[in-house]
C-alpha positions as CSV (number, residue, x, y, z in Angstrom):
1,X,-7.8,-6.3,17.4
2,X,-10.2,-3.7,16.3
3,X,-9.0,-0.8,14.1
4,X,-10.4,2.0,12.1
5,X,-10.7,1.4,8.3
6,X,-9.8,4.1,5.8
7,X,-11.3,3.1,2.4
8,X,-9.5,4.9,-0.5
9,X,-8.6,4.2,-4.2
10,X,-5.0,3.8,-3.1
11,X,-3.1,0.6,-3.8
12,X,-0.5,-0.2,-1.2
13,X,1.4,-3.4,-0.4
14,X,3.5,-4.3,2.7
15,X,6.6,-2.3,3.1
16,X,5.2,0.5,0.9
17,X,4.8,4.1,1.9
18,X,2.2,6.7,0.7
19,X,1.2,10.2,1.6
20,X,-2.5,10.9,2.5
21,X,-4.3,14.2,2.7
22,X,-6.7,14.2,5.6
23,X,-9.6,16.7,5.6
24,X,-12.8,14.9,6.8
25,X,-13.5,15.2,10.5
26,X,-13.9,11.5,11.0
27,X,-10.5,10.8,9.5
28,X,-8.9,13.6,11.5
29,X,-10.2,11.9,14.6
30,X,-8.9,8.6,13.4
31,X,-5.4,10.1,12.9
32,X,-5.5,11.8,16.3
33,X,-6.4,8.5,18.0
34,X,-3.7,6.6,16.1
35,X,-1.1,9.1,17.1
36,X,-2.2,9.3,20.8
37,X,-2.4,5.5,21.2
38,X,0.7,4.8,19.0
39,X,-1.4,2.5,16.8
40,X,-2.3,2.3,13.2
41,X,-5.3,1.9,11.0
42,X,-6.3,-0.2,8.0
43,X,-6.0,1.3,4.5
44,X,-8.5,-0.6,2.3
45,X,-8.3,-0.3,-1.5
46,X,-11.7,0.5,-3.0
47,X,-12.3,2.2,-6.4
48,X,-15.7,3.5,-5.3
49,X,-17.3,3.2,-1.9
50,X,-20.9,2.3,-1.5
51,X,-23.0,0.8,1.3
52,X,-22.6,-2.6,-0.3
53,X,-18.8,-2.4,-0.7
54,X,-17.1,-5.4,1.0
55,X,-14.2,-4.4,3.1
56,X,-12.6,-7.7,3.8
57,X,-8.9,-7.2,3.2
58,X,-6.5,-4.2,3.5
59,X,-3.1,-3.2,4.8
60,X,-2.4,-2.2,8.4
61,X,-0.5,1.1,8.2
62,X,1.3,3.2,10.8
63,X,1.8,7.0,10.6
64,X,5.5,7.8,10.2
65,X,5.4,11.5,9.6
66,X,2.9,14.4,9.2
67,X,2.9,17.9,7.9
68,X,0.5,20.5,6.3
69,X,0.1,21.4,2.7
70,X,0.0,25.0,1.4
71,X,-3.8,25.2,2.2
72,X,-3.3,24.0,5.8
73,X,-4.6,20.5,5.2
74,X,-3.1,17.6,7.2
75,X,-0.7,15.4,5.3
76,X,0.3,12.1,6.8
77,X,2.9,9.6,5.6
78,X,2.1,6.0,6.3
79,X,4.0,2.8,6.1
80,X,2.2,-0.5,5.3
81,X,3.2,-3.0,7.9
82,X,1.1,-6.1,7.1
83,X,-1.7,-7.3,4.9
84,X,-4.8,-8.0,7.1
85,X,-8.2,-9.7,6.9
86,X,-11.1,-7.7,8.1
87,X,-14.3,-9.0,9.8
88,X,-17.2,-7.5,11.7
89,X,-17.2,-4.1,10.0
90,X,-19.4,-1.5,11.5
91,X,-19.8,2.3,11.4
92,X,-19.6,4.6,14.4
93,X,-21.8,7.7,14.7
94,X,-19.4,9.8,12.6
95,X,-19.5,7.3,9.7
96,X,-16.0,6.0,10.4
97,X,-15.8,2.2,9.7
98,X,-14.1,-0.1,12.2
99,X,-13.4,-3.8,12.0
100,X,-11.7,-6.7,13.7
101,X,-8.4,-7.4,11.9
102,X,-6.1,-10.4,11.7
103,X,-2.6,-10.3,10.2
104,X,-2.2,-12.4,7.0
105,X,1.1,-14.3,7.8
106,X,1.5,-15.8,4.3
107,X,3.9,-14.0,2.0
108,X,2.4,-12.1,-0.9
109,X,4.3,-14.3,-3.4
110,X,6.7,-17.2,-2.8
111,X,10.2,-16.4,-4.1
112,X,13.7,-17.7,-3.5
113,X,15.7,-14.7,-2.6
114,X,18.9,-16.3,-3.8
115,X,17.6,-16.7,-7.4
116,X,17.8,-13.2,-8.8
117,X,17.3,-13.2,-12.6
118,X,18.5,-10.7,-15.2
119,X,14.8,-9.6,-15.4
120,X,14.7,-9.0,-11.7
121,X,17.9,-7.0,-11.8
122,X,16.6,-4.9,-14.7
123,X,13.3,-4.1,-12.9
124,X,15.3,-3.1,-9.9
125,X,17.6,-0.9,-11.8
126,X,14.6,0.8,-13.5
127,X,12.8,1.4,-10.2
128,X,15.9,2.8,-8.6
129,X,16.2,5.2,-11.5
130,X,12.5,6.3,-11.0
131,X,13.2,7.0,-7.3
132,X,16.3,9.1,-8.2
133,X,14.3,11.1,-10.8
134,X,11.5,11.8,-8.3
135,X,12.9,13.2,-5.0
136,X,9.4,13.3,-3.4
137,X,9.1,9.5,-3.9
138,X,12.7,8.9,-2.8
139,X,12.3,10.9,0.4
140,X,8.9,9.2,1.2
141,X,10.6,5.8,1.3
142,X,12.6,5.8,4.5
143,X,13.6,2.2,3.8
144,X,14.4,0.9,0.3
145,X,15.2,-2.7,-0.7
146,X,16.2,-2.6,-4.4
147,X,18.0,-5.9,-4.0
148,X,14.8,-7.8,-3.0
149,X,12.7,-8.7,-6.1
150,X,9.4,-9.0,-4.2
151,X,9.9,-5.5,-2.7
152,X,10.7,-4.2,-6.2
153,X,7.7,-5.9,-7.8
154,X,5.4,-4.5,-5.1
155,X,6.6,-1.0,-5.6
156,X,6.1,-1.3,-9.4
157,X,2.5,-2.4,-8.8
158,X,1.9,0.5,-6.5
159,X,3.3,3.0,-9.0
160,X,2.1,1.8,-12.4
161,X,-1.0,3.7,-13.8
162,X,-3.3,0.6,-14.1
163,X,-6.8,-0.1,-13.0
164,X,-7.0,-1.2,-9.3
165,X,-8.7,-4.4,-10.5
166,X,-5.7,-5.3,-12.6
167,X,-3.4,-4.7,-9.6
168,X,-5.6,-6.8,-7.3
169,X,-5.4,-9.6,-9.9
170,X,-1.6,-9.5,-9.9
171,X,-1.5,-9.3,-6.2
172,X,-3.4,-12.6,-6.1
173,X,-1.2,-14.3,-8.7
174,X,-0.3,-17.9,-7.9
175,X,3.4,-17.4,-8.6
176,X,5.9,-14.6,-8.5
177,X,6.9,-15.5,-12.1
178,X,3.4,-14.4,-13.3
179,X,4.0,-11.0,-11.7
180,X,7.6,-10.5,-13.0
181,X,6.5,-11.8,-16.5
182,X,3.8,-9.1,-16.6
183,X,6.2,-6.4,-15.4
184,X,8.8,-7.5,-17.9
185,X,6.3,-7.3,-20.7
186,X,5.1,-3.8,-20.0
187,X,8.3,-2.2,-18.7
188,X,11.2,-3.9,-20.4
189,X,9.8,-5.2,-23.7
190,X,8.1,-1.8,-24.2
191,X,11.5,0.0,-24.1
């Protein structure tokens, strides 16, 4: 299937939510089309977009809510449905990129849900506390899964103030233990 691509310096993983401010005409048209056709678009994490930037992976997002900010700009809340591979990227006359996408069926990390460690429980408790202290974040997430360690680790990677390249490296980790060991080191041992 062919979908519009929205390259942004926003790191989002499946089952994550984020709010986007839409102001460029090409992206306004993208949002309008997505709403009219009840489809989504691809959010592609890029630190800096150039003509040579490879857009080969992203997350397929669906619009779940919209509003306006104080200045009248469009705000949309999106939900990341799936990771996707992108091929055959091209630009239309407005400069909006489009590409053929294929859902990546493999899980982000392999994890046995019945093996919740003390570390997983602590990371979950800390994340739940962050959500409670930040009502805008809590209200953005229509569905929360604090009992699922992969969901918790994904949210931590989205929220932590780290370079995108570091987040991408962790996203590509061979094992879930590598991800939780990193989170444990910076969040729990730092306390």
